C-alpha positions in Angstrom: 116.3 104.5 73.2 116.8 101.7 70.6 114.8 99.0 68.6 116.6 96.0 69.0 114.7 95.0 71.9 111.4 95.3 70.2 112.5 92.9 67.3 114.1 90.3 70.0 110.5 90.4 71.8 108.9 89.9 68.6 111.2 87.0 67.5 110.5 85.2 71.0 107.1 86.0 71.1 107.3 87.8 74.1 104.1 89.4 75.5 104.8 92.9 76.5 103.8 96.5 75.9 106.1 99.2 75.3 105.1 102.8 75.8 106.9 105.4 73.9 106.7 109.1 74.8 107.0 110.7 71.4 108.2 114.1 71.8 110.8 114.8 69.2 114.0 114.2 71.1 114.9 113.7 74.8 112.3 115.8 76.1 112.7 114.7 79.9 116.4 115.2 79.7 116.0 118.4 77.9 113.7 119.5 81.0 116.3 118.4 83.5 119.3 120.2 81.6 117.3 123.5 81.5 116.6 123.5 85.0 119.9 122.5 86.4 122.3 124.4 83.8 119.6 127.0 82.5 120.0 125.5 78.9 120.0 122.1 76.9 122.4 120.4 74.5 122.5 117.7 72.1 118.7 116.5 73.0 116.5 117.4 70.2 116.2 115.5 67.0 113.5 113.9 64.8 111.6 110.8 66.0 110.5 107.9 63.2 107.1 107.2 62.9 107.0 104.6 65.6 103.4 103.2 64.4 105.1 102.4 61.3 108.5 101.2 62.8 106.5 98.8 65.1 104.5 97.3 62.1 107.8 97.1 60.0 108.9 94.9 63.0 105.7 92.6 62.8 104.6 94.6 66.0 100.7 95.7 67.0 100.8 99.6 67.2 98.4 101.6 69.1 98.6 105.4 68.2 97.3 107.8 71.1 95.4 110.8 69.3 93.4 111.9 72.4 94.4 111.2 76.2 91.0 109.3 76.6 92.6 106.8 73.8 95.3 105.6 76.3 93.5 103.6 78.7 91.7 101.6 76.2 94.7 100.8 74.2 96.7 99.8 77.3 93.8 97.7 78.3 93.7 95.9 75.1 97.5 96.0 74.4 97.8 93.7 78.0 95.5 90.7 76.8 97.5 90.3 73.8 100.0 87.4 73.5 102.8 89.2 71.5 104.9 92.0 72.2 102.9 95.8 71.1 103.8 99.4 71.2 101.6 102.4 72.4 102.7 105.9 71.0 101.8 108.6 72.8 102.7 112.3 72.0 103.9 114.4 74.9 105.0 118.1 75.7 107.6 118.0 78.1 106.8 122.3 78.1 104.1 121.4 80.4 106.7 120.1 82.9 108.0 123.9 83.3 104.5 125.2 83.7 103.9 122.2 86.3 107.0 123.3 88.4 105.9 126.7 88.4 102.3 125.9 90.0 104.1 123.8 92.4 106.9 126.0 93.2 110.6 125.0 93.5 111.0 121.5 92.6 114.0 119.3 93.3 115.2 117.7 90.5 117.7 114.8 90.8 120.2 114.0 88.0 
């Protein structure tokens, strides 16, 4: 939820891969709030361009466009001797459809 750790990983040269679910807010929290309270509050906002942000911090970044892009990007990122990010667009609206398909779903908060 913040980028300080990414800068620290870069400064220390810590090999790591951070996968960022890009949804324009706190999508998973929105889904849980809607499921539990019937509405959401304070979970929508704009995201920065995480690829450009990573590059500004001196990190390698892998934007995912198609689902098939993820596995090769992750495989490559895991071979690096430096930190990197993978930016994956997600739509948490799919959670509602999945829950309807599966029936009643217990959500822990």
